[in-house]
C-alpha positions in Angstrom: 114.8 103.3 66.4 111.1 103.7 66.8 109.7 107.1 67.8 108.6 105.9 71.2 112.2 104.9 72.0 113.8 108.3 71.2 114.8 110.7 73.9 115.1 114.0 72.0 117.3 115.8 74.5 120.9 116.7 74.4 123.3 114.2 76.0 124.2 116.6 78.8 120.6 116.6 80.0 120.5 112.8 80.7 121.3 111.3 84.1 124.2 109.0 83.7 125.1 105.7 85.5 125.5 102.0 85.0 124.1 100.4 88.1 120.5 100.4 86.8 119.3 97.0 88.1 120.3 97.6 91.8 118.6 101.0 91.7 115.4 99.4 90.3 115.5 96.8 93.0 115.9 99.5 95.6 112.9 101.5 94.3 110.8 98.3 94.3 111.9 97.6 97.8 110.8 101.1 98.9 107.4 100.5 97.3 107.0 97.1 99.0 108.1 98.5 102.3 105.6 101.5 102.3 102.9 99.2 101.1 103.4 96.6 103.8 104.2 99.0 106.7 101.5 98.7 109.4 99.2 97.0 107.0 97.2 95.2 109.7 97.3 98.1 112.3 94.0 99.6 111.1 90.7 97.9 110.7 88.8 97.7 107.4 86.8 100.8 106.6 83.3 100.5 105.1 84.3 100.0 101.4 86.8 97.4 102.5 84.2 95.6 104.6 82.1 95.5 101.5 84.9 93.8 99.6 85.5 91.4 102.5 81.8 90.5 102.8 81.2 90.2 99.0 84.3 88.0 98.5 83.1 85.7 101.4 79.8 84.9 99.6 79.2 81.7 97.6 79.4 82.0 93.9 75.6 81.9 93.7 75.1 84.6 96.3 77.9 86.7 94.8 76.2 86.5 91.4 72.9 87.6 93.0 74.6 90.5 94.7 76.2 91.8 91.5 72.8 91.7 89.9 71.8 94.5 92.4 75.0 96.5 93.0 78.8 96.7 92.3 78.7 94.8 89.0 81.3 97.1 87.6 83.9 95.7 90.1 82.4 92.2 90.3 85.6 90.6 88.9 87.6 92.1 91.7 85.3 90.4 94.3 85.7 87.1 92.4 89.5 87.5 92.5 89.4 88.3 96.2 87.1 85.2 96.7 89.8 83.0 95.2 92.6 84.8 97.0 91.0 84.4 100.5 90.5 80.7 99.9 94.3 80.3 99.4 95.8 83.0 101.6 93.2 83.7 104.2 90.8 86.5 105.2 92.7 88.5 107.7 92.5 92.3 107.2 96.1 92.4 106.0 95.8 89.5 103.6 92.7 91.0 102.0 94.8 94.2 101.3 97.8 92.3 100.0 96.6 92.1 96.3 96.6 95.9 96.3 100.2 95.9 97.6 101.1 93.5 94.7 99.4 95.8 92.2 101.2 98.8 93.6 104.6 97.2 93.3 103.7 96.1 89.8 102.7 99.7 89.0 106.1 101.0 90.1 107.9 98.4 88.0 105.8 99.2 84.9 106.3 102.9 85.4 110.0 102.2 85.4 109.7 100.3 82.1 107.9 103.2 80.5 110.3 105.7 82.0 113.3 103.8 80.7 111.7 103.6 77.3 111.1 107.3 77.1 113.9 108.8 79.3 116.7 106.4 79.2 117.9 103.5 81.5 118.7 105.5 84.6 116.6 108.6 84.3 113.6 106.4 83.7 113.8 105.2 87.3 112.9 108.6 88.5 109.1 108.4 87.8 109.1 105.0 89.4 110.6 106.5 92.5 107.9 109.2 92.5 105.2 106.6 92.3 106.8 104.5 95.1 106.5 107.4 97.5 103.4 109.0 96.1 100.9 109.5 99.0 97.8 108.9 96.9 99.1 105.7 95.3 100.4 104.5 98.7 97.0 105.1 100.3 95.2 102.8 97.9 98.1 100.3 97.8 96.9 99.6 101.4 93.2 99.3 100.6 91.2 96.2 99.9 89.7 97.8 96.8 90.5 97.4 93.1 92.2 100.8 92.5 95.9 99.7 92.8 95.3 96.7 90.5 93.5 98.8 88.0 96.4 101.2 87.9 98.8 98.3 87.2 96.7 96.9 84.4 96.3 100.3 82.8 100.1 100.8 82.9 100.5 97.3 81.5 98.2 98.0 78.6 99.9 101.3 77.9 103.3 99.6 77.7 101.9 97.0 75.4 100.2 99.6 73.2 103.5 101.5 72.9 105.3 98.3 72.0 102.6 97.3 69.5 102.9 100.7 67.9 106.6 100.3 67.5 106.6 96.8 65.9 107.0 96.5 62.2 103.7 95.5 60.4 105.1 92.1 59.4 106.6 91.2 62.8 105.2 88.0 64.2 105.3 89.4 67.7 102.4 91.8 66.8 99.8 89.1 67.2 100.9 88.2 70.7 101.3 91.9 71.7 97.8 92.6 70.3 96.2 89.8 72.3 98.0 90.9 75.5 97.0 94.5 75.0 93.3 93.6 74.6 93.4 91.4 77.7 95.2 94.1 79.8 92.9 96.9 78.6 89.7 94.8 79.0 90.8 93.7 82.5 91.3 97.3 83.5 87.7 98.1 82.4 86.1 95.2 84.2 88.0 95.9 87.3 86.8 99.5 87.3 84.9 101.2 84.5 86.5 104.6 84.9 89.9 103.1 83.7 88.5 103.8 80.2 89.1 107.5 80.8 92.8 106.9 80.7 92.8 104.0 78.2 90.8 106.2 75.7 93.5 108.9 75.8 96.3 106.4 75.3 94.4 104.9 72.3 93.8 108.2 70.7 97.3 109.5 71.3 98.8 106.4 69.6 96.4 106.5 66.7 98.4 106.4 63.4 97.9 109.2 61.0 96.1 107.1 58.4 96.1 104.1 56.1 96.4 100.4 57.0 98.1 101.0 60.3 95.2 103.1 61.5 92.7 100.4 60.6 94.8 97.8 62.4 95.0 99.9 65.6 91.2 100.6 65.5 90.6 96.9 65.0 92.7 96.0 68.0 90.7 98.4 70.1 87.2 97.1 69.0 87.1 94.3 71.6 88.1 96.8 74.4 85.2 99.0 73.2 82.8 96.1 73.3 83.8 95.2 76.8 83.5 98.9 77.8 80.0 99.1 76.3 78.8 96.0 78.2 80.2 97.2 81.6 78.8 100.7 81.0 75.3 99.3 80.2 75.3 97.2 83.4 76.6 100.1 85.5 73.9 102.5 84.2 71.3 100.1 85.6 73.0 100.5 89.1 73.5 104.2 89.2 72.0 104.3 92.6 75.2 103.0 94.1 76.7 106.5 93.5 73.9 108.3 95.4 76.4 109.1 98.2 78.7 111.2 95.9 78.2 115.0 96.6 77.6 117.5 93.8 80.8 118.8 92.3 81.9 122.4 93.2 85.0 124.4 92.2 86.5 123.7 95.6 85.9 120.0 95.5 87.4 119.9 92.0 90.6 121.7 93.0 90.7 119.7 96.2 90.3 116.4 94.4 93.0 117.4 91.9 95.3 118.3 94.7 94.7 115.0 96.5 95.3 113.1 93.3 98.5 114.9 92.6 99.9 114.3 96.1 99.3 117.7 97.6 99.1 121.3 96.6 102.8 121.7 96.2 103.1 118.7 93.9 100.0 119.9 92.0 101.7 123.3 91.4 104.9 121.5 90.4 103.0 119.3 87.9 101.4 122.3 86.2 104.9 123.9 85.8 106.3 120.6 84.6 103.5 120.3 82.0 104.3 123.7 80.7 108.0 122.8 80.5 107.2 119.7 78.5 105.1 121.7 76.0 108.1 123.9 75.3 110.8 121.2 75.4 111.6 118.1 73.3 112.3 115.7 76.1 109.6 113.4 74.7 108.5 112.9 71.1 105.4 115.0 70.3 102.9 112.1 70.5 104.3 111.0 73.8 103.9 114.5 75.2 100.3 114.6 74.0 99.7 111.3 75.6 101.1 112.3 79.0 99.4 115.7 79.1 96.2 114.2 77.8 96.1 111.7 80.6 96.7 114.5 83.1 93.8 116.7 81.9 91.2 114.6 80.1 90.1 112.1 82.8 89.7 114.8 85.4 87.9 117.1 83.0 85.6 114.3 81.7 84.7 113.1 85.2 84.1 116.7 86.3 81.8 117.3 83.3 79.9 114.2 83.9 79.4 115.2 87.5 77.5 118.3 86.5 74.8 115.9 85.3 75.1 113.2 87.9 77.7 113.5 90.7 80.5 111.0 90.0 83.7 112.9 90.9 85.6 110.7 93.3 89.4 111.2 93.1 90.3 107.5 93.8 88.5 106.5 90.6 91.3 108.4 88.8 94.3 106.7 90.4 95.7 105.4 87.1 96.6 109.1 86.3 99.3 109.1 89.0 102.0 107.2 87.1 101.6 109.5 84.1 101.8 112.5 86.4 105.1 111.1 87.7 106.4 110.7 84.2 105.6 114.4 83.5 107.5 115.4 86.6 110.5 113.3 85.8 110.5 114.6 82.2 110.6 118.2 83.5 113.5 117.3 85.8 115.5 115.8 82.9 115.3 119.1 81.0 117.4 120.9 83.5 120.8 121.6 82.2 123.0 121.2 85.3 123.4 118.0 87.1 123.1 119.7 90.5 119.8 121.3 89.5 118.4 117.9 88.4 119.4 116.3 91.7 117.9 119.1 93.7 114.6 119.1 91.7 114.3 115.3 91.9 115.2 115.2 95.6 112.8 118.0 96.5 109.9 116.4 94.6 110.6 112.9 96.1 110.9 114.5 99.6 107.6 116.3 99.4 105.9 113.2 98.2 107.6 111.1 100.9 106.4 113.4 103.6 102.9 112.9 102.4 103.4 109.2 102.3 104.8 109.2 105.8 101.6 110.8 107.1 99.5 108.2 105.2 101.4 105.3 106.8 101.5 106.7 110.3 98.1 108.5 110.4 95.6 107.5 113.0 92.5 105.8 111.8 90.1 108.2 110.1 87.0 106.0 109.6 84.4 104.2 111.7 86.3 101.6 113.7 84.0 98.6 113.4 86.7 96.3 114.8 87.2 98.2 118.1 83.4 98.8 118.5 82.7 95.1 118.0 85.4 94.2 120.5 83.9 96.5 123.2 80.4 95.2 122.5 81.4 91.6 122.8 83.3 92.2 126.0 80.1 93.6 127.7 77.3 91.8 125.9 75.1 89.1 127.5 73.2 86.4 125.9 69.7 87.7 124.8 70.8 91.3 124.2 69.5 93.1 121.2 71.3 95.5 118.8 70.2 98.4 116.6 72.6 99.9 114.1 72.6 103.5 112.9 72.2 102.5 109.2 72.9 99.6 106.8 76.6 100.6 106.6 77.1 100.3 110.4 75.0 97.1 110.2 77.4 95.5 107.7 80.6 96.7 109.4 79.5 95.5 112.9 78.0 92.2 111.7 81.2 91.4 109.7 83.5 91.9 112.7 81.1 90.3 115.2 80.7 87.2 113.2 84.4 87.0 112.3 85.3 87.0 116.0 82.8 84.3 116.7 84.2 82.2 113.8 87.8 82.8 115.0 87.1 81.6 118.5 84.9 78.7 117.6 82.7 79.6 120.5 79.1 80.8 120.7 79.7 84.4 121.7 77.0 86.7 123.0 76.5 88.4 119.7 73.4 90.7 120.1 70.4 89.9 117.9 69.8 92.5 115.2 66.5 93.8 116.4 65.4 95.4 113.1 66.1 92.2 111.2 63.5 90.3 113.2 60.0 89.7 111.7 57.5 92.5 112.3 55.9 92.1 115.8 59.2 91.2 117.4 60.9 94.6 117.4 61.6 97.1 120.0 61.1 100.9 120.4 63.9 102.2 118.1 63.1 103.9 114.8 65.9 103.5 112.3 65.4 103.5 108.5 66.7 100.3 107.0 67.4 99.1 103.4 63.8 97.7 103.2 62.3 100.9 104.3 60.8 99.3 107.4 60.8 101.0 110.8 60.8 99.4 114.2 57.7 99.7 116.4 57.4 98.5 120.0 55.0 95.6 120.4 56.3 93.7 123.4 59.0 94.0 126.1 61.2 91.4 124.5 64.6 93.0 125.3 65.8 94.4 128.6 69.2 95.4 127.1 69.7 96.8 123.6 73.0 98.0 122.2 72.8 101.1 119.9 75.7 101.7 117.6 75.4 105.2 116.1 77.7 107.8 114.5 79.5 110.2 116.7 78.0 113.7 116.6 74.7 112.6 115.2 71.4 112.3 116.9 70.4 109.0 118.4 67.5 107.0 116.8 64.1 107.6 118.3 64.0 105.5 121.5 61.1 104.4 123.6 61.0 106.6 126.8 61.4 103.5 129.0 64.9 102.9 127.6 67.8 104.7 129.4 71.0 104.9 127.5 74.6 105.4 128.8 76.7 108.2 127.2 78.7 105.6 125.3 82.3 105.3 124.1 83.5 106.7 120.8 85.4 104.4 118.4 86.7 106.3 115.4 83.4 107.9 114.5 81.1 105.3 116.1 79.6 105.4 119.5 78.6 102.2 121.3 75.8 102.7 123.9 74.0 100.3 126.1 70.3 101.1 126.6 68.3 99.4 129.3 64.6 99.0 129.3 63.7 100.1 132.8 60.1 98.9 132.4 60.9 95.5 131.0 59.9 92.4 132.8 62.2 90.2 130.7 
């Protein structure tokens, strides 16, 4: 039996049972249920709107966009473009690929867990992932993180299998090709996947000789793909300008968020210490798991000292490995009752966090509701000024989608600042081009201003009188009337 298949624990420490397949189906059903629950209840937040908009572009326009920004996740936009052509472009259908990726992650975690912990105990880390609040949050998000986590897990499973196959086994060639494809896909879906893939590759590196050369050769194509994606991403560093500088509190807070909460973070630290002292995993496997827990977070934190890049969701592939560490620590407990209590308590704490994710009220700017109010009150010939380019994208997306859905010519306000110079009104808002609006004529009597709640309004010509406005999840929609207009 190969080293990765050994479970170096006394028999009394293993969880026993025969009904493995029904349990796995039950765990996958839980993952699917929490991923799909209320999937369409909340509108797209800004990053999701960016996904929806980019995936709606023609191939030529998408290529032009990726030449300016988001090239590191361009393949995700291309995938979503194909997906929406077949399934549709509703909010929930755009999120559905992430749900599929999440369920696949749970299944792959079960496969790794069963390989390292045994048939039944190996389902425990899969259960932890299925109810993990961080994983569930991005399983319901039209962004690539859940899919990246699945491909990273798939490449890890293939790497373990490849490492176990005899040198002359014909299956090695197919396993090598699949590993390269899975690892490369992870990198092109999101560059930071390499932080986990690198730890896995180093942990499985043979001690020397021909096997080491073979393993290094298999990883050369992945390294080339990573270098290309990195080179392109370095040309677009400005897209991370919004990331705040890292501080000790943001580092601890990010690690806690990634772990599933402070209690689970503390439990993970204890579990890691237990694994160091125990033999529940073979030494290389222990190094792999603990390395994935520490190195990606430490590397991203170190990089953030130079250029802020520490965003917890970029590290989502760490979550399944954390769950394997927690499950491994549970397996070391000698008494069955203690194992059940530890497993149940961990799952319960995670599930409480997941419940809050699924049932939470919307925390972002509600472009959908703001657009609905604006359309219900707008008149033909109205103008509009957005607080910034983010609001502009979100509002334009939902306004145009509503117009396309009804098939009618709705009174969508004209974007005042998008007009040629000399046809603008007295609102001063910085736009992507750096232009500012200046009043030249009384073209508009009514202008809608959509701004952020709690922030100052743009500079407005004194002749405009604005209503207090209605808040919509961080946005405020105001109608401003030009009292001196003759239009």
